N, C-alpha and C positions, 0 to 999 in steps of 0.2 A: 413632351419629355426630349432628353437628348439623345441621340444616335449613338450605337457604338462605334461605329465609323470616325463620326467627331472623337472621341475621346480615344481609340487608336492612335489617329492619326497625327493628334497633338495634344496629348495631356497635358503639358505646363500650359500652352493658352487658355485650356480652360479653365484649369487653377486657378491661373492670371488673370481671366476675365471673372470668374467669379468672386474674387476679393474685391470687385469693386461693387458686387452685392456686399461685403462684408458677411462672405459666406468660404468658410473654412474649408476646400474640398478636397485639399490632397486626401487624404484618410478614404474616403468615399470612391474618389477616383483611383486608388491603387487598388483597393477589394475590387472592384468591377475588372478593371485590367485582368487582376488573377482570377477572378471568375471566369473572364472570358475565355482567357488560355484554358482554364481548367476544360471549359465546354467543348473548343475546338478538339483536344486531346480524348475527350469521350467521343464525342463525334467520330475522329478519326479511327480507336478503335472499336466502333457499333461497325463503323463501315465497312472494316478489315474481316470482324465477323460474321459480317453478313455475305462478305466475297467466300468467306470460305465455307460457309453452310452451302453455296450454291456449287462450288467446287465438290464437295462433298456427297450433296445430291444426287450431281449429274456422275460420279462416281458409283454411287449406290445401285443404281439404273441400270449401269455396264455390269457389275458385277452380278446383279440379278437375272440377267441376260445370259451371261457366262455361265449359270448354274453354281457358284460361288456365292453359298447363303450365309455360311457364317461369317464369310471376310464383310457380306452387306452389313449382318447383321451389326460385327463389333464397328463398322464406319457408322452405324445408325447410334453407338451408343456415345460417338465423338460429337455426333451434331447434336445430341441431345445436351451434351457438354455444352457446346458453342451456346446453343440458345438459351442456356439456365443464366451461361455469361452474359449472353447479349441481354437477358430479362434484367441480371443485377447492375448491367452499366444503364439501360434505361430508365433505373431506381433511381439512381443515382444522377444523372442527369439532369432529369425531372426535378431534384432537389436543389440541383447544382443553378437551374435555370428560373428558379421561383425567386433564389436567393439573388439571383444578380438582376432581377426584373425589381427586385423589392428595393435593391441598394440605386438604380437606375432612378428609379420616382424619389429617390431623397435628395438629386441635382436641381436646383431650381435654373432657369435659363440663364441663357448668355447672354447679357445686356450686352447691345452693340456700342460702337465705337461712338457714338455722336452723347450717350449718357456720361454725365458728370458723376464724379467720384464725389461720396458723401456719404454721412450715417444717420441723416435724419432729414424730414423736413425745412428745419433751415436751410440747408445746402442746395436745396431744387433749386434751378436756374429760370429767374420770370427770362420770358425772350417776348412776350409782348403782354401791352397795357391799352385796354379802350374803356371806349363809355365818357359819358363825364359826371362827376359828382355830383350827387343827388342833394337839391339844399331841402332840408327838412326843417318843417315849424322848430319853434321852441316847445321844449318839453317833450321830443318825438318818443312815442313809444316803441317796446321792443315788440316783435310780431307776437309773442305769445299776448301781449297786452292788446293790442289790438285783435287779436281775435276773441278775445272776451268782450272786447268793447262793441264788436258789432254782430257778436254772437257768432262767430262763422267756423269755428275751430271748435270743438270741446274737448280738450285734452281731461278732464275728469270724469266725464263720462265715459271715455275709451279706456281708463283704468278699472272702470266698473264693470264693464264687459268684457276684459280682459285682462289688460293690465298695461302699465307703463310703457310710453312708446306705441299706442295702439291707439292713434287718435280720429275721432268723428268730424267729418265734416258734415257742416249743415248750410241750409240755404244757398247762399250765395258763395259761401266758399266750397261747398260741391259740384257748382257748376263750374268754378274756378279751375277747379281740378281737371274736370269732364274739357271743358275750355283747351287748356295746354294741352290734354293728350292728344287733342283732336289736332290741334294746330300743328303739335310736332310730327305727328304721323303724317299729316296733308304736305310738309314741307319737306320731310322724309322721300313720300313717294313722288313727290312731280320732283326728287333730284334723283329719281332712277332706282330706287329700292323698294323690293317687290314685301306689300304687307305679308303677315303671317300672324296668326291667331295660336301659339304652342300653350301646351299642358303648363301649368305651374307647380307639376310635381312631377319630377325626374327619377331615375331609377339612379343605382350606383356606377351602372356603366357610363353614363351621361356625366354624371357629376366627377369621375375620372379622368373621360376625355377630355373637357376645358381646366381640370386641374386643381378644383374645388377639393374633391377625393385623391389621396388622404390629409393634404394640408389644410385644407379649413371646414374639416368636418365639424370641429367643435362650435365651429360660428354658424351651420346651418341647422335649420330644426331638421327634425326627421322623425315619419310618423313608422313608427314600428311594426307595426300587426302588417303594415306592406312594403315594409321594407323601400320605401319613398321617400324623396328629400324635396322638401319645399324650395322652390326655385329664391337664389339669392339673387339672380339678375335672368332675364330675359337670353344674356348671351350663352346660356348652358344649354337651355335646349335648342333653338334657334342652331347655332354652330354645329352641335350633334344632328342634325338633321342631316350632313353629308358625313355622319362617322359609318367607315367602313366603304366609302363611295371612291369611284374611280372617275375621272370628271376628263371629258375629251377636250384637247387641245382647243377648241373654238369654243368653248362654252366660258370661258370666262370674259368678264368679273361674274362672278356670284355676289347680289347684293340683296341685302332683305333688312328689314324691320321689325319690329314688334314692341309691341305694350304688354309690360305683366305688372302684375302688384308684385313687391320684392319680400324676401321675408330673408333677415339676418338678425342672428342672436346678440349680436354684440358684445362678447360677455366683458366683465372688467369695464364696460362705458360710465362714468361717472362725472359729477359735475356741473359747473356751467355751459361748457360744450355740449351737453344732450340734451339742455333748457328748449322749449315746444318741438318746435321743427327740424333744429339741428342734428339731433340722431335719432330715428326711431326704428323700431322692427319689424314694421310691417311699411311699405310707401308704395309708391308708383312712379316708374321710370319708363321710357322710350329707350331701345337701342337698336343701334344700327350694326350690321354684319358684314363683313368683306371676305371674301375668298377669293386670294390671288396667285395668280405664277409669282415664283419669287422675284424677278425681276421686273416685276410690276406693283410687289406690296407697298414699298417708301414713297413713290408718285401719289399710291391710294390713300394714304395713311394723312400725309399733305391732302386732298382733296377731303378726307373726314375732317380734319382740324377747320380746314375754312368754311365748311358746311357748319358744323356746331358753332363757330365763329356768327355766322351768320345768323344763327337762331336768337344767340344772346344779343347781337346788334337790333335785332328787331326787334328786343322786347325793351329796350333800351337801356338796359343794367351796363354800370361800369365792370368791368372784368379785368382779371389778369388770366394768361397763358404758361405755365409752367412745366418744362423739360424736369423730370425728376430726374434725382440722384440715384445712383445704386442702391442707397441704403433706406431709399421710400417707396423703390418699387415694388412690385410684386412678384411672387415666387415663379409668374408665366411669364413673364412679359420680358420682350427683349427691349421693350421703348416703350414711355407714358409719358402724355400731355395732359395737364390737368387743368380745368380751367375753372376759376373760382371767381364768386360776384361778392362786388362789398357791400357788405351792411352796415351803414353809417351809422343807424339804430345801435348795434349790440359793437363798430369799430370793430371789425376784424372779417376778416375771407371767409365765403364759403364755397368748400368746395362743391360743385356741380355735373361734372364731368371728368371721366377720363376718357382718351381716346389710345388705345395700344396696339402696338404689332408685336406678335408672339412668333413669327416667322416660322420655324416647321416646329417649334415646339410643342403646340396642343396638334396640330396634323398627324405628328409622330405618334401621342397617344390614340387619337380617333381611326387610325389607319386612311387617313384623307390624301389621295393622292389625283396626280392626273397623267394623262400617257402624252409625253411631248411628240413633236415633229418625227422622232425617229420610232415611236412605238413605247416608250420605257419609259417607264412609270416611275415619277418621282413625287416626291411631298409636296404639297401647298403649303403658301401661307394662309395664316387666321388673322382677322385682325378686329377690332369690335370698338363702339364706342356709347358713351352718356349721351342720348339727341334729345330731351335731358332727363335727370333727374329731378323730378318735381317737390319735394319738402322744399330744400333750401333757394330752391326758384321762387317757388310762394314765397319763403318768408322773404325776401329781397323786394318783391313785388309788390307785396305788404309794406313794408318799411320806407322801402324806397321813394314808395308813391302817396303817402301819405299826407295830407293837409287836413286845416282843424273842419274843413267839409265833408272831409271822408277818404275812401283810399281812389286814385284815379285807376281803373283799368288802360292797360298799354292800348293805341290805336287796334295794332293789330287781332288784339282779341276780342273787340270788341261784336265783330260777328259769328263769333261762340256762344261769349257769354250772354249775350242779348242786352247787356248792360252796361254803361261805362262809368260807373262808383259803385263802391260799396259805402255805405252809409246809415 
């Protein structure tokens, strides 16, 4: 959430920068500033009334000591009128502040200066390419056909048990899933990230803290009886560990990693882009999260990008890294880099990771601060990244490593799978 100070100090900059995200901010910004002006006027009047009440209270005491009971009673009536007015002001201020908060959460995060302008995915900037083109056999199959051929993922059984988008992994397919999760976690912890195992359901306060609520409520699975939400990513519970926390200056960086199943409704998804593992309602993902001081967060972002790239390189897959344009960025992000793998069998790029810096946007919603060297509290910066999301990694591994004799398992995964091919 943007801070009021940011809006007061330079509203035109906020409006101009949010236009990079193709967001028309002026009506909301002007309404927020008007509500803020009203809030401060109400506070000034309330403070004046409180001061008057204190003066009158002291006067009543003096009159009572002097035996001027009737005058004291008259002043008491004036105090009662002041209290009644204070009550009215309090109710008005409460409504004003609720509307102010409701308007603030409608504004997305400001993109940083590195974010290119653009309306959609076609305007994203390719900043790096890596890996070699896979050499596929003739009549190479897409992963959903390979899954059926080797009986490692059963999409029809998932439909029977739950519905479309909930596959069942079997045999070596299940072991490959477990291997990837353990491989990613081991690499993350070796890089200094502390592993945590968070809940896979969160309350509304957690969803609000990281910005999924109210922006992406329609995309989340809701457990109405208990007022919980199934996590769309481990980012939500892990970042919320720091909600309402004040870190000391010497407690940085905070680096955490977690594996969770993830749940997304993906309303409106259809067509060839959702075949097989391309888009699921439930999938496995390993996440990395960092909490940093503002002056260190972009160095941390570079480290996270390099770390995710090392994972992709270790798997021997062809990839590219994109810097997302304003029109393709999330509501909460200040800058995002996407990693995509090349699926030669499908002839398309598959997104497998997003690495983002949210600057102070999430921290303001989370009330996540740190105490600087002068003892003053400041907002932290939050960052996270997929390291990695499994479905499309598995899709690329199956498709790019297929041979007439089976699917070759990358060497780094063999200690985890216990086998070197799927046949």
